[in-house]
C-alpha positions in Angstrom: -10.1 -50.5 -35.3 -10.3 -47.4 -37.3 -12.7 -44.9 -35.8 -13.1 -42.5 -38.8 -15.7 -39.9 -38.3 -17.0 -41.6 -35.2 -13.8 -40.5 -33.3 -15.0 -37.9 -30.7 -11.6 -36.2 -30.9 -12.0 -35.7 -34.6 -15.6 -34.5 -34.3 -14.6 -32.0 -31.6 -11.6 -30.9 -33.6 -13.8 -30.3 -36.7 -16.3 -28.2 -34.7 -13.5 -26.1 -33.2 -12.0 -25.5 -36.7 -15.4 -24.6 -38.1 -15.8 -22.0 -35.3 -12.4 -20.5 -36.1 -13.0 -20.5 -39.8 -16.2 -18.6 -39.2 -14.3 -16.1 -37.2 -11.6 -15.8 -39.8 -14.0 -15.2 -42.7 -16.3 -12.9 -40.8 -16.4 -9.4 -42.4 -13.8 -10.4 -45.0 -13.8 -8.8 -48.4 -13.3 -11.6 -50.9 -12.4 -9.2 -53.7 -9.5 -7.9 -51.6 -8.5 -11.5 -50.9 -8.4 -12.2 -54.6 -6.4 -9.1 -55.3 -3.9 -10.1 -52.5 -3.6 -13.6 -53.9 -2.9 -12.1 -57.4 -0.2 -9.7 -56.4 1.8 -12.1 -54.2 5.2 -13.1 -55.6 5.1 -16.9 -55.4 8.8 -17.3 -56.3 9.4 -16.7 -52.6 7.8 -20.1 -52.0 11.0 -21.9 -53.2 13.3 -20.6 -50.5 10.4 -20.9 -48.0 9.9 -24.6 -48.8 13.7 -25.3 -48.8 14.0 -23.6 -45.4 11.0 -25.6 -44.0 12.6 -28.9 -45.0 16.0 -27.8 -43.6 14.3 -26.9 -40.3 12.9 -30.4 -40.1 16.3 -31.8 -40.9 17.7 -29.8 -38.0 14.9 -31.2 -35.8 15.8 -34.8 -36.8 19.5 -34.0 -36.0 18.5 -32.7 -32.6 16.3 -35.8 -32.1 19.3 -37.9 -32.7 21.1 -36.3 -29.7 18.0 -37.0 -27.5 18.0 -40.6 -28.6 21.8 -41.1 -28.3 21.8 -42.2 -24.7 19.1 -44.8 -25.6 20.2 -46.0 -29.0 22.5 -44.6 -31.7 20.3 -44.2 -34.8 21.0 -43.0 -38.3 19.8 -39.6 -39.4 18.1 -41.0 -42.5 15.7 -43.1 -40.4 14.9 -40.3 -38.0 14.3 -37.7 -40.8 12.1 -40.1 -42.8 10.0 -41.1 -39.7 9.7 -37.4 -38.7 8.4 -36.4 -42.1 5.9 -39.2 -42.2 4.7 -38.3 -38.7 4.3 -34.7 -39.7 2.5 -35.7 -42.8 0.1 -37.8 -40.7 -0.6 -34.8 -38.6 -2.1 -33.1 -41.7 -5.0 -35.5 -41.9 -5.1 -37.3 -38.5 -6.5 -35.7 -35.3 -4.9 -35.3 -31.9 -1.2 -35.2 -33.0 -1.4 -38.9 -33.9 1.7 -38.3 -36.1 3.8 -38.0 -33.0 2.9 -41.5 -31.9 3.4 -42.7 -35.5 7.0 -41.5 -35.8 7.9 -43.1 -32.5 6.2 -46.3 -33.7 8.1 -46.2 -37.1 11.5 -45.8 -35.5 10.7 -48.6 -33.0 9.7 -50.8 -35.9 12.7 -50.1 -38.1 15.4 -50.1 -35.4 16.2 -52.2 -32.3 14.7 -49.6 -29.8 11.5 -49.5 -27.9 8.8 -47.3 -29.4 7.8 -46.2 -25.9 11.4 -45.1 -25.2 11.4 -43.2 -28.5 8.1 -41.5 -27.5 9.8 -40.5 -24.3 12.4 -38.5 -26.2 9.6 -36.9 -28.3 8.0 -35.7 -25.0 11.3 -34.2 -23.9 11.7 -32.6 -27.4 8.3 -30.9 -27.1 9.2 -29.6 -23.6 12.4 -28.1 -25.0 10.4 -26.6 -27.9 8.0 -24.9 -25.5 10.8 -23.5 -23.3 12.5 -22.1 -26.4 9.4 -20.5 -27.7 8.6 -19.0 -24.3 12.1 -17.6 -24.1 11.6 -16.0 -27.6 8.3 -14.6 -26.3 10.0 -13.2 -23.2 12.7 -11.5 -25.3 10.1 -10.1 -27.8 7.8 -8.8 -25.1 10.5 -6.2 -24.2 9.8 -4.5 -27.6 6.3 -5.7 -28.3 3.4 -5.7 -25.8 1.7 -9.0 -26.4 -2.1 -9.0 -25.6 -3.0 -10.2 -22.2 -4.5 -13.5 -23.5 -1.2 -14.3 -25.2 0.8 -13.6 -22.1 -1.6 -15.8 -20.0 -1.3 -18.6 -22.5 2.5 -18.3 -22.1 2.2 -18.5 -18.3 -0.1 -21.5 -18.5 2.1 -23.3 -21.0 5.2 -22.6 -18.8 3.4 -23.9 -15.7 2.1 -27.1 -17.5 5.5 -27.9 -19.1 7.4 -27.2 -15.9 5.0 -29.4 -14.0 5.2 -32.2 -16.6 9.0 -32.0 -16.6 9.2 -32.1 -12.8 6.9 -35.2 -12.7 9.1 -37.0 -15.3 12.3 -36.1 -13.3 10.7 -37.4 -10.0 9.5 -40.6 -11.7 12.9 -41.1 -13.2 14.8 -40.5 -10.0 12.5 -42.5 -7.8 11.4 -45.1 -10.3 10.6 -47.9 -7.9 8.5 -45.7 -5.6 6.7 -44.2 -8.7 6.0 -47.7 -10.1 4.7 -48.8 -6.7 2.3 -45.8 -6.6 1.2 -46.4 -10.2 0.6 -50.1 -9.4 -1.7 -49.1 -6.5 -3.6 -46.7 -8.7 -4.0 -49.3 -11.4 -5.0 -52.0 -8.9 -8.7 -52.1 -10.0 -7.6 -53.1 -13.5 -7.0 -56.7 -14.6 -3.5 -58.0 -13.9 -2.6 -58.4 -17.6 -3.5 -54.9 -18.5 -1.9 -53.5 -15.3 1.4 -55.3 -16.1 1.4 -54.0 -19.7 1.0 -50.4 -18.5 3.8 -50.8 -16.0 6.1 -52.3 -18.7 5.3 -49.4 -21.1 5.9 -46.8 -18.4 9.3 -48.4 -17.7 10.1 -48.2 -21.5 8.9 -44.6 -21.6 11.1 -43.6 -18.7 14.0 -45.3 -20.5 13.7 -42.5 -23.1 13.8 -39.8 -20.4 17.5 -39.7 -20.0 20.2 -37.0 -19.7 22.3 -36.2 -22.8 25.6 -38.0 -23.2 27.9 -35.1 -22.3 28.0 -31.4 -21.8 28.8 -30.7 -25.4 25.5 -32.2 -26.5 23.6 -29.7 -24.3 25.3 -26.9 -26.1 24.5 -28.5 -29.5 20.9 -29.1 -28.6 20.5 -25.5 -27.4 22.0 -24.1 -30.6 19.9 -26.5 -32.8 16.7 -25.5 -30.8 17.2 -21.8 -31.5 18.2 -22.5 -35.1 15.0 -24.5 -35.7 12.8 -21.7 -34.4 14.8 -19.1 -36.3 14.0 -21.1 -39.5 10.3 -21.1 -38.6 10.3 -17.3 -37.9 12.1 -16.6 -41.2 9.5 -18.6 -43.2 7.0 -16.0 -41.9 9.4 -13.3 -42.9 9.7 -14.7 -46.4 5.9 -14.6 -46.6 5.8 -11.0 -45.6 8.2 -10.2 -48.4 6.2 -12.2 -50.9 3.1 -10.2 -50.2 4.9 -6.9 -50.0 3.6 -6.3 -46.5 6.8 -5.0 -45.0 7.0 -2.0 -47.3 3.2 -1.4 -47.6 2.5 -1.5 -43.8 5.9 -0.5 -42.6 6.2 -3.7 -40.5 8.9 -3.8 -37.7 11.5 -6.5 -37.5 9.7 -8.4 -34.7 6.5 -9.1 -36.8 7.7 -12.5 -37.9 8.5 -13.5 -34.3 5.1 -12.3 -33.1 3.4 -14.4 -35.8 5.5 -17.4 -34.8 4.6 -17.1 -31.1 0.9 -16.6 -31.6 0.3 -19.1 -34.4 2.1 -21.7 -32.4 -0.8 -21.6 -30.0 -2.8 -23.1 -32.9 -0.7 -26.2 -32.7 -1.6 -26.5 -29.0 -5.3 -25.8 -29.4 -7.3 -29.0 -30.3 -8.5 -28.7 -33.8 -9.0 -30.6 -37.0 -6.0 -32.2 -38.7 -3.6 -29.7 -40.1 -4.7 -27.0 -37.6 -7.2 -25.6 -40.1 -9.1 -22.7 -38.8 -7.1 -22.0 -35.6 -3.9 -21.4 -37.5 -5.6 -19.0 -40.0 -7.5 -17.0 -37.3 -4.4 -16.5 -35.1 -2.3 -15.6 -38.1 -4.9 -13.1 -39.2 -5.3 -11.4 -35.8 -1.5 -11.4 -35.3 -1.1 -9.3 -38.5 -4.0 -7.1 -37.4 -1.8 -5.9 -34.5 0.4 -4.3 -37.2 -2.6 -2.8 -39.1 -2.7 -5.4 -41.8 -6.4 -5.7 -42.9 -8.4 -8.9 -42.2 -8.8 -9.8 -45.9 -5.1 -9.5 -46.7 -4.1 -11.1 -43.4 -6.3 -14.2 -44.1 -4.9 -14.5 -47.6 -1.4 -14.5 -46.1 -2.5 -17.1 -43.6 -3.7 -19.5 -46.3 -0.5 -19.2 -48.3 1.8 -19.7 -45.3 -0.3 -22.6 -44.0 -0.1 -24.2 -47.4 3.7 -23.6 -47.6 4.1 -25.3 -44.2 1.8 -28.3 -44.8 1.4 -29.1 -48.5 5.0 -30.0 -49.3 5.2 -32.1 -46.1 2.0 -33.9 -47.2 3.4 -34.6 -50.7 6.8 -35.8 -49.6 5.3 -37.7 -46.7 3.0 -39.6 -49.1 6.0 -40.4 -51.3 7.9 -41.8 -48.3 4.9 -43.8 -47.2 4.8 -45.4 -50.7 8.5 -46.2 -50.5 7.8 -47.8 -47.1 5.2 -50.1 -48.8 2.3 -48.5 -46.8 -0.8 -46.6 -47.7 -3.0 -44.0 -46.0 -5.3 -46.6 -44.5 -2.4 -48.5 -43.0 -0.8 -45.3 -41.7 -4.1 -44.3 -40.0 -4.4 -47.8 -38.5 -0.8 -47.9 -37.2 -1.0 -44.4 -35.8 -4.2 -45.3 -33.9 -2.6 -48.5 -32.7 0.5 -46.7 -31.5 -1.7 -44.2 -29.7 -3.7 -47.0 -28.0 -0.5 -48.7 -26.9 0.8 -45.4 -25.5 -2.5 -44.8 -23.7 -2.2 -48.3 -22.1 
């Protein structure tokens, strides 16, 4: 059943986004924003968009290595499912696109959607570790604010805890399933059995890579993906002329990457509207970029990252014979299955 605007997660997300949009626009000079929009060189959008799609191709390639121990899948299916999932994240709340891309792969190929989702969880854990490592290296030359450092420590603790739980459950599957069965004992037998089956399928996706070479490849791909993300910010700084105008140091793009990625973690409306813009704005403020120009930059970079994905994702959805309503229904269905 489609929840629409009755979905509490969507309502909370919209409220959070409204608060951050208010903070973003507070004390902003709209005339200066208009001037910043006018002077930007939008030809830089071409390499920016190309780099963004290339980074997602690298992500699909890395995903293929995560899935290899479970099922060997073609890159075309993974790339298409990834783009559709990311497209869904632009208008669906609570990262439903992640459930959707696992569902689509499971639907197209002979592999469990729950096992595929297990590899996505591992993928996200690797992403956070890579980002935190970039933050740790950058902090040597740039003093991140205390709240950013605390966010990094909390993220590291949560991810390390989640990874440890997954490893323990994988190593001691029978014991873990027995404990889970006892916890679920109050539930009806049919529902309890379904949850246990799904957890087994999920753990099937939490597997080591096939050989040591794959670990090297995944490491290289992880840094390449995040390097692409950072350089998209750098392209934006060139487009607005900020590097010369404000004498920005080389680590500006990495600082933007680290801090704005928090927007992806914070619950917000679809597309990370509000949180992304505010964090991008205050990141540039660390380097003396005024709020008005910083917010203009945030809108352009946000559009660069999300509008092309939305357009291409909608085209792929049409080629798959689906529509937006069906996408929303299948994403919510995939989430409800995962929650069971």
